[in-house]
C-alpha positions as CSV (number, residue, x, y, z in Angstrom):
1,X,7.0,0.7,4.0
2,X,6.8,-2.3,1.9
3,X,3.2,-2.0,2.0
4,X,3.6,2.1,0.6
5,X,6.3,0.6,-1.5
6,X,4.4,-1.8,-3.2
7,X,1.5,0.6,-3.5
8,X,3.8,3.0,-5.0
9,X,5.1,0.9,-7.7
10,X,1.4,-0.3,-8.5
11,X,0.6,3.2,-9.3
12,X,3.2,3.0,-11.9
13,X,6.2,4.6,-9.9
14,X,9.6,4.6,-11.3
15,X,12.0,1.8,-9.6
16,X,14.4,4.8,-9.4
17,X,12.1,6.0,-7.5
18,X,10.7,3.8,-4.8
19,X,14.0,4.6,-2.1
20,X,12.9,8.3,-2.6
21,X,9.5,7.5,-0.5
22,X,9.3,10.1,2.7
23,X,6.9,9.8,5.3
24,X,5.5,13.0,5.9
25,X,2.6,11.9,8.7
26,X,2.5,8.3,10.2
27,X,-0.1,8.2,13.1
28,X,-1.2,5.2,15.3
29,X,-4.7,5.4,17.0
30,X,-7.9,3.5,17.3
31,X,-10.3,3.9,14.9
32,X,-12.8,1.5,16.2
33,X,-12.5,0.7,19.6
34,X,-11.4,-2.6,19.8
35,X,-7.8,-1.8,21.6
36,X,-5.8,-2.4,18.1
37,X,-3.9,0.2,16.2
38,X,-5.0,1.2,13.0
39,X,-2.3,3.6,10.9
40,X,-2.5,6.7,9.0
41,X,0.0,7.7,7.0
42,X,0.8,10.5,4.4
43,X,3.9,10.0,2.1
44,X,5.4,11.8,-0.8
45,X,8.0,10.5,-3.7
46,X,9.2,14.2,-4.7
47,X,9.0,15.5,-8.4
48,X,12.6,14.0,-9.7
49,X,11.2,14.0,-13.1
50,X,8.3,16.5,-12.8
51,X,5.7,14.7,-10.7
52,X,5.2,14.5,-7.6
53,X,3.6,11.1,-6.2
54,X,1.5,11.5,-2.8
55,X,0.0,8.8,-1.0
56,X,-2.5,9.2,1.8
57,X,-3.2,5.5,3.4
58,X,-5.3,4.2,6.1
59,X,-4.1,0.7,7.4
60,X,-4.0,-2.2,9.9
61,X,-2.2,-5.0,11.1
62,X,-2.7,-8.5,9.6
63,X,-1.0,-10.6,11.0
64,X,3.4,-9.6,10.7
65,X,2.1,-7.5,7.2
66,X,0.0,-4.3,7.0
67,X,-3.1,-3.9,4.7
68,X,-4.3,-1.2,3.1
69,X,-8.1,0.0,4.4
70,X,-8.3,2.8,2.1
71,X,-5.5,4.7,-0.5
72,X,-5.4,8.2,-2.2
73,X,-2.5,8.1,-4.3
74,X,-1.8,11.4,-6.1
75,X,0.8,11.9,-9.5
76,X,0.6,15.2,-10.4
77,X,3.2,18.0,-11.8
78,X,3.2,20.9,-9.5
79,X,2.5,24.3,-10.9
80,X,5.4,26.4,-11.1
81,X,4.7,27.9,-7.7
82,X,5.4,24.6,-6.1
83,X,2.7,24.0,-3.8
84,X,2.0,20.4,-3.3
85,X,-1.0,18.6,-3.2
86,X,-1.3,17.0,-0.5
87,X,-3.0,15.3,1.8
88,X,-2.4,14.9,5.7
89,X,-4.2,13.6,8.8
90,X,-5.3,16.2,11.0
91,X,-7.4,14.4,13.8
92,X,-10.1,11.8,14.2
93,X,-13.6,12.1,16.0
94,X,-16.8,9.8,16.1
95,X,-18.8,12.6,14.5
96,X,-22.0,10.3,14.2
97,X,-21.7,8.3,17.4
98,X,-21.4,5.1,15.3
99,X,-18.4,3.8,17.8
100,X,-15.5,4.2,14.8
101,X,-14.2,7.3,14.5
102,X,-13.9,9.7,11.8
103,X,-10.8,10.6,9.9
104,X,-10.2,14.2,9.0
105,X,-7.8,15.1,6.7
106,X,-6.2,18.6,4.7
107,X,-6.0,18.4,1.2
108,X,-3.2,21.5,0.5
109,X,-3.1,23.9,-2.6
110,X,-1.8,26.8,-4.3
111,X,-4.3,29.9,-3.0
112,X,-6.5,27.3,-1.4
113,X,-6.7,24.2,1.0
114,X,-9.5,21.4,1.5
115,X,-10.9,20.0,4.7
116,X,-11.5,16.1,3.7
117,X,-13.6,13.4,5.5
118,X,-13.2,9.8,5.9
119,X,-16.2,7.2,7.3
120,X,-16.2,3.9,7.3
121,X,-19.3,2.8,5.6
122,X,-20.1,-0.8,4.9
123,X,-16.9,-1.8,6.1
124,X,-14.7,0.5,3.7
125,X,-13.3,3.8,4.3
126,X,-14.8,6.3,2.1
127,X,-14.1,9.8,1.6
128,X,-17.6,11.5,2.5
129,X,-16.9,15.4,2.6
130,X,-14.3,18.1,0.9
131,X,-15.1,21.4,1.9
132,X,-12.9,24.4,0.1
133,X,-11.5,27.5,1.5
134,X,-9.4,30.3,-0.1
135,X,-6.2,31.1,1.5
136,X,-6.1,34.9,0.2
């Protein structure tokens, strides 16, 4: 949680909210077949000051600590209906056969949802796809 708290602080989250960060998903998986686990996590800090703060993170071990390979941080005011726009890990699959699994995630919303795909390109993780569906 040291890495997660640091990312929240870097994104101007008030110190009073840091202790309220919740893990909504944390998955250890070997994305590149090297025998070492990467971590994919979703975190949220509830909207005590009217702003929800969500983090989607891909990280790996670097000695005794963790290093962020990809972060997608969002600070937003939820609509009156209370639907959140958090991003949650769904699964991994090596779609293109390059030996590194692409990361699939779902992006919540009010009356729609989105599927996202993250891929390691040139040694860096990038969002390469977003498809939106209607919940109605």
